[in-house]
N, C-alpha and C positions, 0 to 999 in steps of 0.2 A: 504494500500500500504506500502511495506517495503522500507522506505526511504534509509536505509543503503545499501540494495542490489541495488536499482536503481542508487544511487550515484556511487558505485564501478563499476557496469557494464557499466554505461555511460562513466566514465573516461577511462575504459579499452577499450571500443569500439572506442572511439575517438583516443586514442593512437594507437591502432592497424590499424585503417584506415589510419591515417596520416603516420605511419611508412611504410605502404605497398605501398602507391601511390608514383608516381615519384616526383622529386623535383619541388617545386613551392615556390614563395615568401612567407615568413612567416611560412614555414613548420617547421623549427627548433623551433620557438617560440611556436607554437601550440603543437608540440610533447613534449617539455619540460613542458609546462603548464599542459597538460593532464597527463603526468607522475607524476608530483608533486601532481596533484589533486588525482590521484589514490593512491599515497603514503600517503597523508594526510588522505583520507577517510579510507583506509585499516588499517592504524595505529590506528585511533580512533575507528573503528569497533572492532579491536582486544582488545583495552582497555575496551570497553563496554562488550565484551564477557568475558574477564578476571574478570570483576567485579562479574559476576554470576557463572562462571564455572572455575574449577581448571584445569590448564594445567601443566602437569608434567615438572619440570625443570624451570618453570617460577615463581619466587618468587613473592608473593603478589596476585597471581591469586586466584579466588574463595574467595575473602575477606569476602563476606557476610556469607558464610557457616563457614569460619574459625572463624569469630567474632560472632558466633551465641549467645553465652552466654552474651557478651557485648551488643548485639543488644536487647536481651530480657530485660536486666537490664535497658537499656535506655528507653524502652517502659514503664517499671514499674515506673521509676523515673518520666517520663513525665506525666503519669496519676496521680500518688499520689501527686507529688510536685506541680503540676500546677492546678489540678482540685479539689482534695479532701483535700483542706486546711481548716483550722478552719474558716478563713475569708469567704471563699466560702460557707462553711456549714451554717454559720449564715445568709448569704445573701440569699441562696436558701430556707432555712426554713422560712425566713421572707417573701419571695415573694410567695412561694408556699402555705403557710398555712394562713388562715384568723387570724387576730389578735383578733377579737372579735367573740363571739358566737352569732348567731342570735337567740334570745329568742323564736321567733315564731316557728322556726324549732323544737326546743326542746319541746315547749308546745304541739305541735301537737302529740307528741309521749307519752305524759303523760296521764294516766288514772286517772282523778281527782275523779271519782266516787269511784275507788278502794282506793284512798288515804283518801277520806271522810269516807268510811266504816272502814278503819284502825283507823281513829280518833275516831269514835264512839266506836270501840272496846276498845281503850285505856280508854275512859271515863267510859265505863261499868265496866272495870276491876279495876278502881281506887276506891278510897273511896267515890267518888260521884255516884258510880253505884247504890247503894241503893236508894239514893235520886232521881236519874233519873227515876227509876221504878215507883216512886210515882207520877211523872208528865207525865206519858204516855210512858216512855221508849224511844225507838229509834225514834218514831214518833215525839216526842217533839223536837228532834234535826233536823228533816227533813227541816224545814224552813231555817236552816243555810247552807244548801248545796250550794246554789248559791252564797251567800256572801263569804263563805269559799273558793270557787273556784276562785272568782274574786280577793280576797286578796292574795291567794296563788300565782296566776299568777303574780300579781304585785310584790310581794316580790321576787319570783324566777327570774323574768325578770331583776330586779335591780341587783341581785347577779350575774347572768350570764353575764350581760353587763360589769361588772367590771373585768371579768376574761380575761387575755391576754394569749391566747393559746400558741403563739410562745414563749413567755418568759418562760412559765412553761416547755414546751418541751425542750428548750435550756438549762434550769437549770437541768432538770431531765435526759437529754440525755448526757452521757459522750462522748465527741468528740473523745477521745483516743480509747474508746471501738468501736465507730463507724468506725474510721479509721482502726483499727485493723481488723475488719470484712471485710471492703472493700479491704484491703491489701491481706487478705487471699483469697478472691474471685479472685482478679487480678492474684495472684500467681498460683492459680489452673488453671485459663484459660491460662496463659503463659506456664505452664508445659505441656499443650496439644500440644504446637507448636513443630515442628521438624525443623531441619535445612532446609530441602527441602521445607517445608511449608512457612518458613520465606522468603526463596529465591523467591518463587513464588509470595508471597505478594508484596515484594519490586519490583520485576520484572514487575508485573502487573501495579504498580503505576508509575514507572519512565522509563520503557523500551521505550515507545513511545517518551518521551521527549529526552531521550538519543540518539535517532535516529537522532535528529538534530545536535548532535555533529559530527556525520559522515558526514552529509551534509555540515556543515560549514567547516569541515576539508578538504573536497574536494574543496570547494570554495576558501578558503584561500591558500590551496596548489597550486591551479591553478594560483592564483594571484601572489604568491611568485615565482612560476616557470616562469611566464611571465616576471616579473620584473628582474629576474636573467639573462634572455637572453639579457637584455639591457646592462649588464655590462661584459658579457663573450662572 
């Protein structure tokens, strides 16, 4: 329901009816009150309309389209200065990322047999290779497979547990570079906006609420009109 239209039409109908009917007690008060109501509602409706549309000869009309660049800059400032601050960057990375690596998750991805084979290859290529061949070659090291895996898991788990992922990322990630990239993304998105699109965005958000300005303009206009009849 268009609150602005209903308010203006209602005030106009009341005034028209009261003006047309014969004299009766209180006619003047109702006529003045309805006229003031129509004046208040119509004035506020025009003010709301001027906010979005330009009217030739009326200075200040179409302010949203006229202040298009300032509006875009205010959006940019709002986003960058309030959301993408260094404090928020540290806070978000601290909350979104785990501080510790879960060793078990890493261990499940490691092929220990491949590592053990690599270990055997190192031994064979070293100065101990000849000696190893005298004692059965690779088979001589096979009993070490399980102990090797257990010890490797233990040592790797201790190392991984001591790593603070967030601290490393925050040190390695340059906030200014991060902010520069975000700024570029925001600018590219804002450059896609046109005065008409900005007008539609703002209108969609506040048009319904601005309708109440017209309603209250009619209500207070009627009240002022009625009070004025008590003094004149």
